[in-house]
C-alpha positions in Angstrom: 2.7 -19.4 14.3 5.1 -22.3 15.1 2.2 -24.1 16.8 0.1 -23.7 13.6 3.0 -25.2 11.6 3.2 -28.1 13.9 -0.6 -28.6 13.8 -0.5 -28.7 10.1 2.1 -31.5 9.9 1.8 -33.4 13.2 -0.2 -36.2 11.6 2.5 -36.9 9.1 5.6 -36.5 11.2 4.6 -36.4 14.9 5.0 -33.6 17.4 8.3 -34.8 19.0 10.3 -35.3 15.8 9.1 -31.9 14.5 10.1 -30.2 17.7 13.6 -31.8 17.4 13.9 -30.8 13.7 12.8 -27.2 14.5 15.2 -27.0 17.4 18.1 -28.2 15.2 17.3 -25.3 12.8 17.3 -22.6 15.5 13.6 -22.5 16.5 13.6 -23.6 20.1 10.3 -25.3 20.8 9.7 -28.3 23.1 6.8 -30.7 22.9 5.8 -29.7 26.4 5.7 -26.0 25.4 3.7 -26.9 22.3 1.1 -28.8 24.4 1.0 -26.0 27.0 0.2 -23.5 24.3 -2.6 -25.6 23.0 -4.2 -25.9 26.4 -4.0 -22.2 27.1 -7.1 -20.1 26.1 -6.6 -17.5 23.4 -5.7 -14.0 24.6 -8.3 -11.3 25.1 -6.6 -9.3 22.4 -6.9 -12.1 19.9 -10.5 -12.6 20.7 -11.3 -8.9 20.4 -9.3 -8.6 17.2 -11.3 -11.5 15.7 -14.5 -9.8 16.6 -13.4 -6.4 15.3 -12.1 -8.0 12.1 -15.6 -9.4 11.5 -17.1 -6.0 11.9 -14.6 -4.4 9.6 -15.1 -7.3 7.1 -18.8 -6.4 6.9 -17.7 -2.9 6.0 -15.0 -3.6 3.4 -15.9 -7.0 1.8 -18.7 -7.4 -0.7 -22.0 -8.7 0.7 -24.2 -11.6 -0.4 -25.3 -9.6 -3.4 -21.7 -9.0 -4.6 -21.9 -5.3 -3.9 -19.7 -3.4 -1.4 -21.2 -1.0 1.1 -20.5 2.8 0.8 -18.5 2.5 4.0 -15.9 0.4 2.1 -14.5 3.7 0.8 -13.6 4.8 4.4 -10.0 5.1 5.5 -8.9 4.1 9.0 -10.0 7.4 10.7 -13.5 7.3 9.1 -13.9 3.6 9.8 -12.9 4.2 13.4 -15.5 7.0 13.6 -18.2 4.8 12.0 -17.5 2.0 14.6 -17.7 4.6 17.4 -21.0 5.8 16.2 -22.3 2.2 16.1 -21.4 2.0 19.8 -18.2 0.0 19.5 -15.4 1.4 21.7 -12.2 0.8 19.8 -8.9 2.6 19.5 -8.0 4.2 16.2 -4.6 2.5 16.1 -6.4 -0.9 16.5 -8.5 -0.1 13.4 -5.4 1.0 11.5 -3.6 -2.2 12.5 -6.5 -4.5 11.5 -7.1 -2.8 8.2 -3.4 -3.0 7.4 -3.2 -6.7 8.3 -6.2 -7.5 6.1 -5.2 -5.3 3.2 -8.1 -2.9 3.4 -7.6 0.7 2.3 -10.0 3.5 1.8 -10.2 5.9 -1.1 -7.9 8.8 -1.0 -8.2 12.2 -2.6 -4.6 13.1 -1.7 -1.7 13.3 -3.9 -2.3 12.6 -7.5 0.4 11.0 -9.6 2.0 13.1 -12.2 1.6 11.7 -15.7 4.4 9.4 -16.9 4.6 10.1 -20.6 7.8 8.3 -21.5 10.4 6.1 -20.0 14.0 6.8 -21.2 15.8 4.2 -23.2 19.4 4.0 -21.9 20.6 2.5 -25.2 19.8 5.7 -27.1 22.1 8.6 -26.8 20.9 12.0 -25.6 20.2 14.7 -28.2 23.0 17.3 -28.6 22.8 20.7 -26.8 21.6 23.0 -29.7 22.0 26.3 -27.7 25.4 25.5 -26.2 24.2 26.1 -22.7 23.6 29.8 -23.5 20.0 30.4 -22.4 20.0 34.2 -23.0 17.5 35.3 -25.6 17.5 38.7 -27.4 13.7 39.1 -26.7 10.9 37.2 -25.0 9.6 34.1 -26.9 12.8 33.9 -29.0 14.5 31.0 -27.2 12.3 28.3 -25.7 14.0 25.4 -24.0 12.3 22.2 -22.6 12.5 18.5 -22.1 11.0 16.8 -25.2 9.3 14.1 -23.1 6.6 16.3 -21.7 5.8 19.9 -22.5 2.7 21.1 -20.8 1.0 24.2 -22.3 2.7 24.1 -25.7 0.3 21.7 -27.5 -1.1 22.9 -30.8 -3.9 25.3 -30.2 -2.9 26.1 -26.7 -3.6 29.6 -25.7 -1.2 29.8 -22.8 2.4 30.6 -23.7 5.0 28.4 -22.0 6.8 29.7 -19.0 10.6 30.4 -19.0 11.4 26.9 -17.8 9.3 25.0 -20.3 8.6 25.2 -24.0 10.2 23.7 -27.1 13.8 23.6 -28.2 14.8 26.5 -30.6 
């Protein structure tokens, strides 16, 4: 990462002055270390990650026609299985890491969000307690207590009576 930064600005400032400035700011890098890093070949992991990222990009990015493949809906586990079926031996955690690094996510049928019907306004006062915290009713259906923001099952025409914890204020 530091070498990339030096590469980007070495034509304007030079390598040695940039290494001095970075060292003054707590990033210890020497010109000799910078040039040694440039002459070193890329790691096997970096090469394999680049190759696997290309395969995953084919799955998750739109093609030449602007359409995405059906595999673009896969999560990490299904993408890993797909690659294994194609004959690519890869670890599941590697697929997860590369998907996370590139911002690729599959569709999920998991948890659905509950509806957000209102957001409270802190400037408005709360309504008074009309039952005085006495929630006993003389018979069923006589006293219904609920939050006004969202009352499921009590809409006009609803055939299901509210439960004891929801309903409308008496």
